C-alpha positions as a printed Julia matrix, in Angstrom:
624×3 Matrix{Float64}:
 -16.05   18.6     0.51
 -15.62   22.29    1.37
 -12.95   24.28   -0.36
 -10.39   26.59    1.32
 -11.32   30.2     0.96
  -8.04   31.21   -0.64
  -8.66   28.71   -3.43
 -12.32   29.67   -3.89
 -12.28   33.47   -3.92
 -10.23   35.91   -5.94
 -11.78   39.31   -6.16
 -11.28   43.05   -5.56
 -13.6    45.31   -3.61
 -13.55   48.15   -6.11
 -12.11   50.56   -3.58
 -14.53   49.86   -0.72
 -12.36   49.25    2.37
 -13.4    47.78    5.71
 -11.19   47.41    8.76
 -12.1    43.8     9.6
 -11.96   42.37    6.09
  -8.17   42.17    5.54
  -7.73   40.56    8.95
 -10.53   38.05    8.23
  -9.09   37.19    4.82
  -5.67   36.54    6.35
  -7.17   34.4     9.11
  -9.1    32.29    6.59
  -5.99   31.87    4.45
  -4.15   30.36    7.44
  -7.28   28.35    8.38
  -7.79   30.19   11.68
 -11.56   30.28   11.53
 -12.14   31.55   15.07
  -9.93   34.58   14.37
 -11.82   35.22   11.15
 -15.16   35.27   12.99
 -13.79   37.59   15.67
 -12.56   40.01   13.03
 -15.97   40.12   11.34
 -18.35   40.2    14.31
 -19.59   43.63   15.34
 -17.98   45.29   12.34
 -20.79   47.74   11.84
 -20.73   47.41    8.06
 -23.82   49.02    6.57
 -26.27   46.57    4.93
 -26.37   46.91    1.17
 -22.72   47.93    0.84
 -20.04   45.89   -0.88
 -18.1    45.34    2.37
 -21.29   44.08    4.0
 -21.81   41.38    1.35
 -18.2    40.32    1.46
 -18.48   40.15    5.23
 -21.45   37.76    4.91
 -19.46   35.64    2.49
 -16.37   35.46    4.69
 -18.38   34.73    7.8
 -20.38   32.05    5.99
 -17.16   30.51    4.75
 -15.72   30.38    8.25
 -18.87   28.79    9.64
 -18.61   26.03    7.01
 -15.07   25.09    7.98
 -14.86   21.3     8.35
 -13.61   20.02   11.67
 -13.92   23.41   13.43
 -15.89   23.25   16.67
 -17.58   26.57   15.88
 -18.94   25.54   12.49
 -22.62   26.29   11.95
 -23.89   25.27    8.49
 -27.43   26.52    9.18
 -26.25   30.03   10.0
 -23.79   29.95    7.12
 -26.65   29.08    4.79
 -28.57   32.17    5.88
 -25.57   34.49    5.52
 -24.61   33.15    2.11
 -28.21   33.48    0.96
 -28.02   37.25    1.39
 -25.08   37.52   -1.01
 -26.19   34.88   -3.51
 -29.81   36.03   -3.66
 -29.04   39.57   -4.77
 -28.9    40.04   -8.54
 -25.89   42.05   -9.62
 -28.05   44.46  -11.59
 -29.67   45.75   -8.34
 -28.24   48.96   -6.91
 -25.75   48.27   -4.1
 -25.83   44.55   -4.93
 -22.75   42.43   -4.17
 -20.02   42.29   -6.76
 -20.23   39.38   -9.25
 -17.17   37.85   -7.6
 -18.77   37.87   -4.14
 -22.17   36.76   -5.38
 -20.77   33.92   -7.51
 -18.59   32.64   -4.69
 -21.56   32.66   -2.29
 -23.72   30.75   -4.78
 -21.01   28.13   -5.24
 -20.79   27.58   -1.48
 -24.57   27.21   -1.31
 -24.35   24.69   -4.13
 -21.82   22.7    -2.14
 -24.17   22.74    0.84
 -26.95   21.33   -1.33
 -24.65   18.61   -2.65
 -23.8    17.65    0.94
 -27.57   17.42    1.58
 -27.89   15.1    -1.45
 -29.89   17.68   -3.4
 -28.03   17.83   -6.74
 -30.8    19.59   -8.65
 -30.8    22.61   -6.3
 -27.01   22.56   -6.25
 -26.95   22.64  -10.02
 -29.33   25.62  -10.01
 -26.94   27.57   -7.78
 -23.96   26.63   -9.97
 -25.84   27.53  -13.14
 -26.72   30.94  -11.73
 -23.12   31.62  -10.64
 -21.66   30.41  -13.93
 -23.99   32.12  -16.38
 -24.69   35.29  -14.38
 -21.33   35.89  -12.68
 -19.02   33.77  -14.91
 -17.7    32.08  -11.77
 -15.06   29.54  -12.85
 -15.61   27.29   -9.85
 -19.27   27.08  -10.81
 -18.32   26.04  -14.36
 -16.1    23.36  -12.85
 -18.87   22.05  -10.58
 -21.33   21.91  -13.5
 -18.81   19.88  -15.53
 -18.12   17.57  -12.58
 -21.84   16.95  -12.05
 -22.28   16.25  -15.77
 -19.45   13.7   -15.75
 -20.74   12.2   -12.52
 -24.02   11.45  -14.29
 -22.1     9.35  -16.8
 -22.26   11.82  -19.69
 -21.16   10.39  -23.01
 -20.46   11.59  -26.51
 -20.57   15.33  -27.11
 -21.84   16.08  -23.58
 -18.9    14.25  -22.06
 -16.43   15.99  -24.38
 -17.92   19.42  -23.58
 -17.72   18.73  -19.85
 -14.11   17.57  -20.1
 -13.18   20.57  -22.23
 -14.78   22.92  -19.7
 -13.04   21.2   -16.82
  -9.67   21.28  -18.57
 -10.07   24.97  -19.43
 -10.97   25.91  -15.87
  -8.16   23.75  -14.47
  -5.64   25.32  -16.83
  -6.8    28.75  -15.7
  -5.95   27.75  -12.14
  -9.11   26.43  -10.46
  -7.89   23.95   -7.8
 -11.06   21.87   -7.66
 -10.99   21.31  -11.42
  -7.29   20.44  -11.19
  -7.97   17.91   -8.46
 -10.87   16.33  -10.3
  -8.79   15.97  -13.46
  -6.05   14.38  -11.36
  -8.54   11.88   -9.96
  -9.7    10.9   -13.44
  -6.12   10.45  -14.59
  -5.23    8.4   -11.51
  -8.24    6.09  -12.0
  -7.81    5.87  -15.76
 -11.34    7.13  -16.5
 -10.41    8.38  -19.97
  -7.63    5.94  -20.9
  -4.73    4.17  -19.18
  -4.21    5.22  -15.57
  -1.5     7.87  -15.31
  -0.66    8.59  -11.65
   2.35   10.71  -12.66
   0.13   13.11  -14.63
  -2.39   13.01  -11.78
   0.35   14.05   -9.35
   1.12   17.07  -11.53
  -2.48   18.32  -11.31
  -2.65   17.55   -7.58
   0.55   19.53   -7.02
  -0.87   22.59   -8.79
  -3.99   22.49   -6.63
  -2.07   21.71   -3.43
   0.11   24.77   -4.04
  -3.1    26.8    -3.65
  -3.7    25.25   -0.22
  -6.57   23.11   -1.55
  -6.99   20.46    1.15
  -8.37   17.6    -1.02
  -5.42   17.97   -3.4
  -2.97   18.03   -0.51
  -4.45   14.74    0.7
  -4.38   13.19   -2.78
  -0.78   14.22   -3.46
   0.23   13.13    0.03
  -1.26    9.7    -0.62
   0.71    9.28   -3.87
   3.91   10.32   -2.1
   3.12    7.97    0.75
   2.71    5.02   -1.63
   5.34    6.06   -4.18
   2.68    5.84   -6.89
   3.47    7.92   -9.96
   6.11    9.81   -7.97
   9.16    8.91   -5.92
   8.17    7.88   -2.42
   8.74   10.8    -0.05
   7.44   10.16    3.47
   8.45   13.54    4.98
   6.78   15.49    2.16
   3.74   13.22    2.35
   3.49   13.8     6.1
   3.64   17.57    5.59
   0.87   17.62    2.98
  -1.34   15.21    4.89
  -0.92   17.23    8.1
  -1.98   20.41    6.31
  -4.98   18.69    4.76
  -6.0    17.15    8.1
  -5.63   20.52    9.84
  -8.17   21.92    7.37
 -10.58   19.16    8.4
 -10.41   17.34    5.05
 -11.75   13.8     5.73
  -9.26   12.09    3.4
  -6.44   13.99    5.07
  -7.64   12.89    8.51
  -7.85    9.28    7.33
  -4.35    9.36    5.85
  -2.99   10.94    9.02
  -4.55    8.11   11.02
  -3.06    5.58    8.61
   0.38    7.12    9.07
   0.0     6.89   12.83
  -1.23    3.3    12.64
   1.65    2.07   10.49
   4.39    4.55   11.4
   4.68    5.91    7.85
   6.88    8.99    8.07
   5.74    9.67   11.64
   6.21    7.76   14.92
   3.69    4.92   15.16
   0.84    5.67   17.56
  -2.05    3.19   17.14
  -3.99    4.82   19.99
  -3.99    8.2    18.23
  -4.89    6.45   14.98
  -7.86    4.75   16.64
  -9.11    8.1    17.96
  -8.94    9.66   14.5
 -10.72    6.68   12.95
 -13.48    7.01   15.56
 -13.79   10.71   14.72
 -14.34    9.9    11.05
 -17.15    7.41   11.67
 -19.69   10.21   11.77
 -19.27   10.93    8.06
 -21.42    9.55    5.22
 -21.3     5.75    5.3
 -20.13    5.28    1.73
 -17.63    8.15    1.7
 -14.16    6.63    1.15
 -12.66    8.21    4.27
 -15.53    6.99    6.46
 -15.53    3.5     5.0
 -11.75    3.14    5.28
 -11.69    4.51    8.82
 -14.35    2.02    9.92
 -12.43   -0.9     8.39
  -9.12    0.11    9.95
 -10.74    0.72   13.32
 -12.34   -2.72   13.09
  -8.94   -4.33   12.57
  -7.41   -2.39   15.49
 -10.27   -3.54   17.73
  -9.88   -7.17   16.66
  -6.14   -7.05   17.3
  -6.37   -4.9    20.42
  -3.88   -2.39   18.97
  -4.04    1.12   20.38
  -7.38    0.36   21.99
  -8.97   -2.18   24.29
  -9.7    -5.43   22.4
 -13.29   -5.65   21.25
 -13.52   -8.52   18.76
 -17.3    -8.34   18.52
 -17.4    -4.69   17.48
 -14.27   -5.1    15.35
 -15.76   -8.01   13.41
 -19.02   -6.1    13.04
 -17.15   -3.16   11.45
 -15.15   -5.46    9.18
 -18.24   -7.39    8.05
 -20.09   -4.15    7.35
 -17.12   -2.92    5.36
 -16.91   -6.18    3.42
 -20.61   -5.95    2.54
 -19.95   -2.4     1.28
 -17.04   -3.79   -0.81
 -14.36   -1.92    1.12
 -11.17   -3.65   -0.03
  -9.31   -3.27    3.27
 -12.2    -4.87    5.14
 -12.44   -7.65    2.56
  -8.75   -8.5     2.86
  -8.57   -8.26    6.66
 -11.69  -10.38    7.09
 -10.27  -12.81    4.53
  -7.09  -13.22    6.57
  -9.14  -14.04    9.67
 -11.18  -16.61    7.75
  -8.05  -18.08    6.16
  -6.24  -18.51    9.46
  -9.26  -19.29   11.63
  -8.15  -16.56   14.05
 -11.13  -16.18   16.37
 -13.59  -17.23   13.65
 -14.41  -20.53   11.99
 -11.89  -21.23    9.25
 -13.43  -20.83    5.8
 -10.85  -20.91    3.02
 -13.4   -20.75    0.2
 -14.98  -17.55    1.55
 -11.53  -16.07    2.21
 -10.64  -16.76   -1.44
 -13.84  -15.03   -2.6
 -13.06  -11.98   -0.48
  -9.53  -11.8    -1.89
 -10.9   -12.19   -5.41
 -13.31   -9.28   -4.97
 -10.6    -7.08   -3.45
  -8.24   -8.04   -6.29
 -10.95   -7.17   -8.81
 -11.03   -3.67   -7.35
  -7.28   -3.41   -7.86
  -6.12   -4.11   -4.31
  -2.55   -5.52   -4.46
  -2.69   -7.32   -1.1
  -5.89   -9.06   -2.12
  -4.2   -10.09   -5.37
  -1.16  -11.5    -3.53
  -3.26  -13.5    -1.1
  -5.45  -14.78   -3.91
  -2.31  -15.78   -5.8
  -0.97  -17.72   -2.82
  -4.23  -19.64   -2.43
  -4.2   -20.4    -6.16
  -0.58  -21.52   -6.09
  -1.08  -23.95   -3.24
  -4.64  -25.01   -3.99
  -6.14  -23.91   -0.66
  -9.71  -22.67   -0.81
  -9.7   -23.0    -4.59
  -8.24  -25.38   -7.21
  -4.45  -25.28   -7.53
  -3.53  -23.16  -10.55
  -0.01  -21.79  -10.93
  -1.0   -19.75  -13.99
  -3.79  -18.04  -12.03
  -1.27  -17.38   -9.25
   1.09  -15.79  -11.74
  -1.65  -13.48  -13.08
  -2.52  -12.39   -9.54
   1.12  -11.76   -8.62
   1.63   -9.83  -11.85
  -1.28   -7.57  -10.95
   0.17   -6.86   -7.51
   3.69   -6.39   -8.89
   2.43   -3.94  -11.54
   0.81   -1.93   -8.74
   4.22   -1.66   -7.08
   3.5    -4.04   -4.19
   6.77   -5.47   -2.83
   5.14   -8.76   -1.81
   3.69   -9.17   -5.31
   7.11   -8.55   -6.84
   8.66  -11.05   -4.44
   6.1   -13.81   -5.05
   6.3   -13.35   -8.82
  10.08  -13.5    -8.49
   9.75  -16.85   -6.69
   7.76  -18.26   -9.62
  10.43  -17.1   -12.07
  13.25  -18.4    -9.88
  11.61  -21.84   -9.72
  10.41  -21.75  -13.35
   6.77  -22.33  -12.37
   4.21  -21.33  -15.01
   6.42  -18.61  -16.46
   7.85  -18.16  -19.97
  11.46  -18.06  -21.08
  14.63  -20.08  -20.84
  16.27  -20.79  -17.49
  18.7   -17.84  -17.76
  15.85  -15.55  -18.84
  13.72  -16.71  -15.91
  16.55  -16.14  -13.44
  17.18  -12.69  -14.9
  13.52  -11.81  -14.52
  13.54  -13.16  -10.96
  16.6   -11.04  -10.19
  14.86   -7.89  -11.48
  11.69   -8.58   -9.49
  13.63   -9.33   -6.31
  15.62   -6.12   -6.81
  12.37   -4.11   -7.07
  11.02   -5.67   -3.88
  14.33   -5.31   -2.06
  14.42   -1.6    -2.94
  11.2    -1.27   -0.94
  12.74   -2.99    2.08
  11.34   -6.51    1.6
  13.67   -8.6     3.8
  13.17  -11.92    2.02
  13.71  -10.26   -1.34
  17.16   -9.05   -0.33
  18.24  -12.61    0.45
  16.54  -14.02   -2.65
  18.25  -11.4    -4.81
  21.68  -12.4    -3.55
  20.98  -16.08   -4.22
  19.65  -15.52   -7.75
  22.65  -13.38   -8.56
  24.76  -16.31   -7.35
  22.83  -18.66   -9.62
  23.33  -16.37  -12.58
  27.04  -16.3   -11.88
  26.91  -20.09  -11.66
  25.75  -20.42  -15.25
  28.53  -22.08  -17.3
  31.53  -19.89  -16.71
  33.36  -21.34  -19.69
  30.79  -22.63  -22.19
  32.1   -25.99  -23.33
  35.16  -25.4   -21.14
  37.69  -28.0   -20.07
  38.93  -29.06  -16.66
  42.14  -27.17  -17.42
  40.2   -23.93  -17.93
  38.43  -24.35  -14.57
  41.74  -25.15  -12.88
  43.37  -22.01  -14.33
  40.38  -19.93  -13.2
  40.5   -21.44   -9.71
  44.23  -20.87   -9.39
  43.67  -17.33  -10.61
  41.26  -16.63   -7.74
  37.91  -16.65   -9.61
  35.39  -17.84   -6.95
  32.97  -19.54   -9.34
  35.83  -21.51  -10.88
  37.1   -22.41   -7.39
  33.64  -23.67   -6.47
  33.34  -25.78   -9.64
  36.9   -27.07   -9.29
  36.15  -28.1    -5.7
  32.96  -29.87   -6.8
  35.0   -32.03   -9.19
  37.08  -33.27   -6.25
  33.98  -33.9    -4.11
  32.16  -35.95   -6.76
  35.17  -37.5    -8.49
  34.12  -35.91  -11.77
  37.27  -36.18  -13.91
  39.45  -36.02  -10.8
  40.27  -38.52   -8.07
  37.69  -38.12   -5.3
  39.31  -36.02   -2.54
  37.02  -34.4     0.11
  39.94  -32.5     1.64
  40.8   -30.85   -1.68
  37.11  -30.11   -2.23
  36.86  -28.5     1.2
  39.95  -26.4     0.57
  38.64  -25.01   -2.72
  35.15  -24.46   -1.28
  36.73  -22.53    1.6
  38.6   -20.24   -0.81
  35.44  -19.48   -2.76
  33.32  -19.06    0.38
  35.85  -16.59    1.75
  35.09  -14.45   -1.31
  31.35  -14.6    -0.55
  30.39  -17.46   -2.89
  27.17  -18.76   -1.34
  27.12  -22.09   -3.18
  30.61  -22.83   -1.92
  29.6   -21.91    1.65
  26.67  -24.32    1.42
  28.79  -27.11   -0.06
  31.49  -26.7     2.59
  28.89  -26.66    5.37
  27.45  -29.95    4.08
  30.94  -31.53    4.26
  31.64  -30.18    7.74
  28.28  -30.91    9.36
  29.16  -34.58    9.98
  32.56  -34.87    8.32
  33.47  -36.81    5.2
  36.56  -38.89    4.55
  39.62  -36.96    5.66
  37.49  -33.87    6.44
  36.75  -33.86   10.19
  33.27  -32.9    11.41
  32.92  -29.3    12.57
  29.19  -28.7    13.12
  29.64  -25.24   14.64
  31.53  -24.01   11.58
  28.94  -25.77    9.44
  26.22  -23.8    11.24
  28.04  -20.53   10.56
  28.45  -21.41    6.89
  24.79  -22.39    6.58
  23.92  -19.05    8.12
  26.16  -17.26    5.59
  24.45  -19.03    2.69
  20.94  -18.7     4.18
  21.4   -15.0     4.85
  22.58  -14.72    1.26
  19.31  -16.25    0.08
  20.0   -19.97   -0.35
  16.73  -21.77    0.32
  18.48  -25.1     0.79
  20.76  -23.51    3.4
  17.7   -22.13    5.19
  16.21  -25.61    5.49
  19.47  -27.3     6.55
  20.17  -24.56    9.09
  16.63  -24.87   10.42
  16.98  -28.64   10.88
  20.38  -28.24   12.57
  19.05  -25.66   15.06
  15.81  -27.5    15.78
  17.55  -30.85   16.28
  20.12  -29.52   18.72
  22.35  -32.61   18.75
  25.36  -31.23   16.88
  25.04  -27.58   17.92
  23.16  -25.89   20.77
  19.43  -26.0    20.13
  17.78  -22.7    19.12
  14.11  -23.42   18.46
  13.16  -19.8    17.72
  15.85  -19.36   15.07
  15.16  -22.81   13.68
  11.48  -21.98   13.27
  12.37  -18.62   11.71
  14.55  -20.19    9.02
  11.98  -22.9     8.35
   9.37  -20.19    7.77
  11.69  -18.28    5.43
  12.37  -21.41    3.42
   8.66  -22.2     3.32
   7.85  -18.72    2.09
  10.36  -19.19   -0.72
   8.39  -22.23   -1.87
  10.5   -25.11   -0.46
   8.2   -28.07    0.2
  10.4   -29.54    2.95
  10.55  -26.11    4.57
   6.76  -25.99    4.52
   6.53  -29.33    6.27
   9.12  -28.38    8.9
   7.39  -25.07    9.55
   4.04  -26.86    9.87
   5.64  -29.24   12.36
   6.94  -26.44   14.59
   3.54  -24.74   14.42
   1.83  -27.97   15.37
   4.18  -28.61   18.28
   4.64  -25.0    19.37
   8.41  -25.32   18.96
  10.0   -21.88   18.9
   6.65  -20.33   17.95
   3.21  -20.23   19.57
   1.25  -23.41   18.84
  -1.2   -22.84   16.0
  -2.94  -25.88   14.55
  -4.86  -23.81   12.01
  -1.7   -22.41   10.43
  -0.06  -25.84   10.73
  -2.84  -27.32    8.6
  -2.39  -24.57    6.01
   1.35  -25.23    5.65
   0.88  -29.02    5.7
  -1.67  -28.58    2.89
   0.77  -26.5     0.85
   3.55  -29.03    1.35
   1.2   -31.88    0.45
   0.14  -30.09   -2.74
   3.85  -29.98   -3.59
   4.08  -33.78   -3.31
   5.38  -34.2     0.27
   3.86  -37.5     1.43
   4.81  -36.94    5.07
   2.92  -33.63    5.03
  -0.12  -35.37    3.52
  -0.03  -38.0     6.28
   0.21  -35.26    8.93
  -2.69  -33.41    7.33
  -4.81  -36.55    7.37
  -3.89  -37.15   11.02
  -4.73  -33.59   12.07
  -8.01  -33.77   10.2
  -9.07  -36.73   12.3
  -8.13  -35.18   15.63
 -10.8   -33.34   17.64
């Protein structure tokens, strides 16, 4: 990747002035390459003078600008050759600063042509003859890229660290990349961000893209979408491929900028001309493939979209692997193949992709496409949660809430679930917000008075403590130590529910749905109470509300809302919710009919022991 001129060159002209040079330097610093060329053309600088050699360098640099329509690498190569080829001992030769910078640019050209030996020769000349720090950095980077070990590796790292500390932006960026990947120990994205920031402050486009990506994801730094958008825009304006890809990603997903899938698709198309295995090219192809399959921002073209995704999967692009896996899992436009989907997720997870890990964990939890294994699911969710993925935090929280394959006592599990849900909710995960409220309710519902008496609960209820009111009401509903009295139970539940107690809202709704004893039926109020508890995260309330809305006999039917709450209950791991959601998918009730997804949810419910779901799965399997 080509480096901005301001970051590459720092030199004085030893008193030799030239009218066009200051203007050209300023134009290059603001990345106005056309203005730089205009300032340098027809300057009349005499060959063999210092201004002449600097002019060749500046003009060559402008003609190498990535993404500029006037770029001309062949001409740049010729111009740079004049400056690099002149030994500094020759009379009227270019200054060491000019010569070294020109040699480094020629080395970068050779690297782009996949000619590392010639590139290394240029860098060696610039480093040992002109003491060019960028050349020392490139030599160290090439040495590490060859897998140097032992003393050679240590020498290369020491050189790179020295040059980075002295301010070279490319060395700073490369060190940041090694820290982010964990090449020399545990991954440290926070330290990586520090190096990226130092290089980005010098207008180094690759560092701007790298720091923008961390800010976009909130990895190692606090998530800051406006700052990320600013850095990515500057990197993209310089023609940096990673910056262009990240800008397209922002436009595709509306991250810090208004969503514009059509503009994203155009940028992805623009990037396809780069080297096939370059990350920006590979990612752009995969994202474009998904847009084409979905018909988002571009005319639908499933054939080309699938071709791009399959090519990306064969190149082990994690986004392509996961997107193709989702198509194979759902059978959306392709033959359903759960086993292959699981393999794709496993490969993506192995490369550290959190979405691949989550999807692999879900297949492992429910035994679809691979043997059911809750422990394997937990490991996958832990990987995604550790990477900061909200869905991974949520799914791991579900396991802790239900006590599935996780360590600790019940209170410890609920506490861990609460913490995980809080992390996911902080990232805007809608289900996590509801789950968090419900787990907090469960934690409050732990014995309020350990070993307490009925009198203690009564005093607490009379004193206005909602948990005590809920428990006191439950004694009247069940006849536990009190005469059975549904009206008294309803009254105490109502007091607790009015203070936001979700368990009390659910209990009161159950009494009111059809009435009990002296408590008259009030299904509409029951619906509202179920909604209060469901919105607060009660899975049981979600399922009961779903059934009430789908049935439509006691309250007006609302198939769309009924299907929505069934899905939310299913996603929280409720087996009955899975079966109900599968039923609405099978019948197209409140949602588009989708037999493939219906089979998936029936299978999950059946793996949880629901015999009705197993019967439905057997029936669907026999239908044409």
